[in-house]
N, C-alpha and C positions, 0 to 999 in steps of 0.2 A: 504494500500500500504506500502511496506517495505521502510525504511528510506534510502535515496539516499546518495551516496558518492558525496560530493560537492567540494572537494579541495584535492590536494596533493602537497607536496613540496619535493625538492631534496636539501639536505644540504651538505656543505663542507666548508673548511677553506678559499677557494678562490672563491667567488661567481662569479666574473668576468670571471675566467677561465671556470667555469661550464657553464655559459651562452654561452660563445664562443664555447665550446665543443658541446652542444646540438643544437645550431644554425647551426653549420657547418655540423653536421652529419644528423640531422633530420629536418632542416629548420624551427625550432621553432623561433618565433619572440618574443622578450622581450620588455616590456615597461620600462620606467625610474625607476619604483619601483622593477623591476626584475620579474614581473608577466608575464605569458604567457597563451594563450588559445590554446588548441589542440582539434582536433575532437576525438571522441570516438565511438567505436562500440556500438550498442544498440540491445539488452540489454548488459550492461557492466557486464561481468562474473568475478566472484572471486572464490577462493577456500580456504578451511581450511584443512590443512594437519597435520598429526601427526609427520612426519619425521622432522629432525632438520634443515630443509632448512630456509634460511633467506627470509624476505619479498622482493619481487621484483615487479617492474612495468614493464610490457611487452609492447614493442612498435612494431607496425606493419610495416614491410618493404618488398619491393619486392624481395630482395635477401639477405638472412642472411649472407652468406659467404662474399659477397662484403661489406656489412655493418660492419661486424666484422673486416675486413681489415682496413676500414676507422677509426674505433674506436681505433684500435691499433696504427695506424699512428698519431692519435690525442691525444695520452696520456692515453687512456683507456687500459684495459687488458682483455683478453679472459679467462673466467672461463671454459666454455665448448663450443667447436666449433659446427658448424651446426650439428644437429642430428634430426632424425625422430622418432616420436612416431607413428608407423604404424596405419593407419586408423583414426588418430586423428589430428596431427599437426606437423609442422616443426619448431624447436626452435634453439636458440643460447643464451648462457649466458655470460654476461660480467660485468665488473666494470668500472664505469666512473673514471675520474682522481682523484676524492676524495675518491674512494674506495666503492662507493655505488653499491650494487648488482642490476643489471638490466637484462632484458631479451628481446629477439627479437622473434617475430612471423612472419614467412614468409607468406606474403599476396599475393593472386591472385586477384587483383582488390580490392573489398571491403570485400572479404571473406578470411579466413585463408586457406592456402594450406593444403590439406589433402593427405598425402602420402598413397600409397597402402600397 
């Protein structure tokens, strides 16, 4: 069996502000040490790419456009507004208040939305 991903962290100069950002947008709950547990899709898919893109964690949401609006209102910024990869997925790219590059995947229940 391949070795699993067991942990990820999101860093920035103001951890309290980052916790508030992720809690308000994605309803993540943090313990006193700043750790949190989120559900993941299984299998957890990753990709290795040749282009100069930055690493990103992609978060599933029911509405990419609405979530990007909340992100902007909460101190984040939009890298790329909602876009469709026909036959594959609906995405949006943003940066949290610390500048960490992140992504959104539009979900339809437990599956990602596949545009025609």
